[in-house]
C-alpha positions in Angstrom: 0.1 0.1 0.0 1.1 3.4 -0.8 0.6 6.1 1.6 0.9 10.0 0.7 1.4 12.7 3.2 0.3 16.3 2.3 1.5 19.3 4.4 -0.8 22.2 3.2 0.0 25.8 3.0 -2.0 28.7 1.3 0.2 28.7 -1.8 2.2 25.3 -1.9 1.9 21.7 -0.8 4.7 19.5 0.3 3.9 16.0 -0.5 5.6 12.8 0.6 4.9 9.4 -0.7 5.8 6.4 1.2 6.4 3.2 -0.9 5.5 -0.4 0.2 9.3 -0.9 0.3 10.1 1.8 2.8 11.4 4.2 0.2 10.4 7.7 0.0 9.2 10.1 -3.0 9.0 13.7 -2.2 7.7 16.7 -4.1 6.4 20.4 -3.8 3.7 21.6 -5.8 1.5 24.8 -6.1 -1.7 24.6 -4.2 -3.7 25.6 -7.7 -5.7 23.8 -10.0 -2.7 23.2 -12.2 -0.5 21.9 -9.2 -3.2 19.6 -8.2 -3.0 18.1 -11.8 0.6 17.8 -11.6 0.3 16.0 -8.3 -2.2 13.6 -9.7 0.1 12.8 -12.6 3.2 12.6 -10.3 1.3 10.1 -8.1 0.2 8.0 -11.0 3.9 7.8 -12.1 5.3 6.5 -8.9 2.2 4.5 -7.5 0.9 2.9 -10.8 -0.4 -0.2 -9.2 -3.4 1.1 -7.7 -5.0 3.7 -5.4 -3.1 5.5 -2.9 -4.2 6.3 0.9 -3.8 10.1 0.8 -3.6 12.1 4.3 -3.8 15.6 5.2 -4.6 17.9 8.1 -7.9 19.8 8.2 -6.9 23.3 7.3 -9.9 24.9 6.6 -10.5 25.7 2.8 -6.8 25.5 1.7 -7.0 21.6 1.4 -10.4 21.0 0.1 -9.4 21.4 -3.7 -6.7 18.9 -3.8 -8.6 16.5 -1.5 -11.6 16.5 -3.9 -9.1 16.1 -6.8 -7.5 13.1 -5.4 -10.9 11.6 -4.3 -12.4 11.8 -7.8 -9.3 10.3 -9.3 -10.3 7.1 -7.0 -7.6 7.5 -4.2 -8.6 7.1 -0.6 -8.3 10.5 1.2 -8.5 11.1 4.9 -8.7 14.5 6.5 -7.5 14.3 10.1 -7.4 16.7 13.1 -4.2 18.6 13.4 -4.1 17.6 17.0 -4.0 13.9 16.1 -0.7 14.8 14.0 0.9 16.7 16.6 0.2 14.1 19.2 1.8 11.5 16.9 4.8 13.9 16.3 5.1 14.1 20.0 5.1 10.3 20.5 8.0 9.8 17.9 10.1 12.5 19.7 10.3 14.5 16.6 12.7 17.6 16.6 12.7 18.8 13.0 9.8 20.8 11.7 9.8 21.6 7.9 6.9 21.2 5.4 8.9 18.1 3.8 9.3 16.6 7.3 5.7 17.2 8.1 4.3 15.7 5.0 6.4 12.5 5.9 5.0 12.7 9.5 1.6 12.7 8.1 2.4 9.7 5.7 3.8 7.8 8.6 0.7 8.7 10.8 -1.5 7.4 7.8 0.3 4.0 7.7 0.1 3.6 11.5 -3.6 4.3 12.2 -5.3 4.0 8.5 -7.8 6.7 9.4 -11.3 6.5 7.8 -12.0 7.8 4.5 -13.2 11.2 3.9 -16.2 11.9 1.5 -16.6 15.4 -0.3 -20.1 17.1 0.8 -22.6 17.3 -2.0 -22.5 20.7 -3.9 -25.6 22.1 -2.2 -23.9 21.5 1.4 -20.6 23.2 0.1 -22.4 26.2 -1.1 -24.2 26.4 2.2 -20.9 26.1 4.1 -19.3 28.8 1.9 -22.2 31.2 2.6 -22.2 30.6 6.4 -18.6 30.9 6.6 -18.3 34.1 4.7 -21.2 35.6 7.0 -19.3 34.4 10.0 -15.9 36.5 8.7 -18.2 39.6 8.1 -19.6 39.4 11.6 -16.0 39.3 12.9 -15.1 42.2 10.8 -18.0 44.2 11.8 -17.1 43.5 15.6 -13.6 44.8 15.0 -15.0 48.0 13.4 -17.4 48.6 16.3 -14.6 48.3 18.8 -12.7 50.7 16.7 -15.7 53.3 16.8 -16.2 52.6 20.6 -12.5 53.8 21.0 -13.9 57.2 20.2 -11.0 58.3 17.9 -10.5 62.1 17.9 -10.7 62.5 14.3 -14.2 62.9 12.8 -13.0 61.9 9.4 -11.8 58.5 10.9 -15.2 58.0 12.7 -17.1 58.6 9.3 -14.9 56.2 7.6 -15.6 53.5 10.4 -19.3 54.3 10.1 -19.3 54.0 6.4 -17.7 50.6 6.6 -20.0 49.3 9.2 -23.1 50.5 6.8 -21.3 48.6 4.0 -20.8 45.5 6.1 -24.5 45.5 7.4 -25.6 45.8 3.8 -23.5 42.9 2.7 -24.6 40.8 5.6 -28.0 41.5 4.9 -27.5 40.0 1.3 -25.8 37.1 2.6 -28.5 36.2 5.0 -31.0 36.6 2.0 -28.9 34.3 -0.1 -28.8 31.7 2.7 -32.5 31.9 2.8 -33.0 31.5 -0.9 -30.5 28.7 -0.9 -32.6 26.7 1.6 -35.8 27.4 -0.5 -34.0 26.0 -3.4 -33.1 22.8 -1.7 -36.2 21.3 0.1 -34.1 18.7 1.9 -31.9 21.0 3.5 -35.0 23.3 4.4 -36.6 20.3 6.1 -33.5 19.6 8.1 -33.2 23.3 9.0 -36.9 23.1 10.2 -36.2 19.9 12.2 -33.3 21.8 13.9 -35.3 24.9 14.6 -37.9 22.9 16.3 -35.6 22.5 19.2 -35.9 25.4 21.9 -32.9 27.5 21.8 -31.9 26.7 18.2 -32.8 29.5 15.7 -32.5 29.8 11.9 -28.9 31.1 11.8 -27.6 28.4 14.3 -29.4 25.9 12.4 -27.7 27.0 9.1 -24.3 26.7 10.8 -24.8 23.4 12.2 -26.0 21.8 8.8 -23.1 23.7 7.1 -20.3 22.3 9.8 -22.0 19.0 10.4 -22.2 18.1 6.7 -23.6 14.7 6.5 -25.2 13.3 9.5 -24.7 9.9 8.5 -21.1 10.0 9.0 -21.6 10.0 12.7 -22.9 6.6 14.2 -23.6 8.0 17.4 -24.4 11.5 19.1 -21.3 11.3 21.3 -19.1 11.1 18.0 -21.1 14.4 16.9 -20.4 15.9 20.2 -16.9 15.2 19.9 -16.6 16.5 16.5 -17.7 19.9 18.1 -15.4 19.7 21.1 -18.2 19.8 23.5 -17.3 16.3 25.3 -15.6 16.4 28.8 -12.0 15.8 29.2 -10.9 14.4 32.6 -7.6 15.4 34.1 -6.5 13.0 36.6 -3.3 11.2 37.2 -2.1 9.3 40.4 -2.5 11.4 43.5 -1.0 14.8 42.4 -3.3 15.6 39.6 -7.1 16.3 40.1 -7.9 18.8 37.6 -11.7 19.7 36.8 -13.3 18.0 33.9 -13.3 20.4 31.0 -14.5 20.7 27.4 -11.9 18.9 25.0 -12.1 21.7 22.5 -10.4 19.5 19.9 -13.4 20.0 17.3 -15.0 22.8 15.4 -14.5 26.0 17.2 -17.0 27.8 14.8 -19.8 25.4 16.3 -18.9 25.8 19.8 -19.0 29.7 19.4 -22.4 29.2 17.7 -23.9 27.2 20.3 -22.8 29.3 23.4 -25.8 31.8 23.2 -28.3 29.1 22.0 -27.4 27.1 25.3 -28.1 30.1 27.4 -31.4 30.5 25.7 -32.0 26.6 26.0 -31.4 26.8 29.8 -34.4 29.0 30.0 -36.8 27.5 27.7 -35.9 24.0 26.6 -37.5 21.5 29.1 -34.9 18.6 28.5 -31.9 21.5 29.0 -33.7 22.9 32.3 -34.1 19.4 33.7 -30.2 18.7 33.0 -29.6 22.4 34.6 -31.5 21.6 37.7 -29.8 18.3 38.1 -26.3 19.6 37.7 -27.0 22.3 40.1 -28.1 19.9 42.8 -24.7 18.1 42.3 -22.9 21.6 42.8 -21.5 22.2 39.4 -20.0 25.3 38.2 -22.4 27.5 36.1 -19.8 27.5 33.1 -19.9 23.6 33.3 -23.6 23.8 33.2 -23.3 25.8 30.0 -20.9 23.2 28.6 -23.4 20.5 29.4 -26.1 22.5 27.7 -24.1 22.9 24.7 -23.4 19.2 24.5 -27.2 18.3 25.1 -28.0 20.6 22.0 -25.8 18.8 20.0 -27.3 15.4 21.1 -30.8 16.8 20.4 -29.7 18.1 17.0 -28.3 14.9 16.0 -31.3 13.1 17.3 -34.0 14.9 15.1 -31.8 14.8 12.1 -31.2 11.1 12.5 -34.8 10.1 13.3 -36.5 12.9 10.8 -38.8 13.9 13.6 -39.0 17.3 15.1 -38.2 18.1 18.8 -40.3 16.1 21.5 -39.8 17.0 25.2 -41.3 13.8 26.1 -39.1 11.5 24.0 -36.9 9.6 26.2 -33.3 11.0 26.0 -30.2 9.1 27.0 -27.0 10.8 27.9 
């Protein structure tokens, strides 16, 4: 079996091919459509016997195009959490960190762990993901400009410039929200999933859109806990021997965007969602910290979202829930 590790950067990619005989072939290509084509030809030349298991880190949008190209060519592609690669590097006591050595490390990780294959999202989900992420980026820019305006600069010209940019951002965000709404209207299955999610008290249309965009295909999660782990809202114990007795914390190894989007819905759910309220009361009786309760509410919302999408039934407060 051939294993290909790819270290992704914005403009270039370092690739390392591990042959069955243990020998290496390495290359650097541009992270462009032409570079992806050149990589495909290079892989075909050095591994003509059959498909290659390709592994790369999850790096936002930088690696999506090359992953789709290799997947469409019939290769097995795995996209893994960078934290897993970092932990693998520490376990090997790696001291050198360059793009070529990182590519080799990723290939070695692929051979050692054979991570699950990745499947590209359907076109309508990719479009939704792009729209939602763009809206989130504009919200971040708007908050930055608001902070600058609140700093009360002395120059009236500067204040006017900031306000003009804020008005422009507001207009663009309104247009994006309309496009997201129209996107759901053009894709009835997505609209049905959105309606299932918004049936959960605490989850509104904006949060539902982000959950659908970031979760992708729900069938890739066999259990609700896997979905919660993807978001990074499962608890992480910190105990060792007699000296370390840290409090459990959220793992935060998953999607930061989803965790951020779930915070305020969790606060709302703690007031109006009967299942989350019951969870809140139970944890309060145990003396849990308020932030631990918020984290548990976020995790419960993920479980509820998984449940309504998996069963194709709207939220039912009387439905028996398992933790």
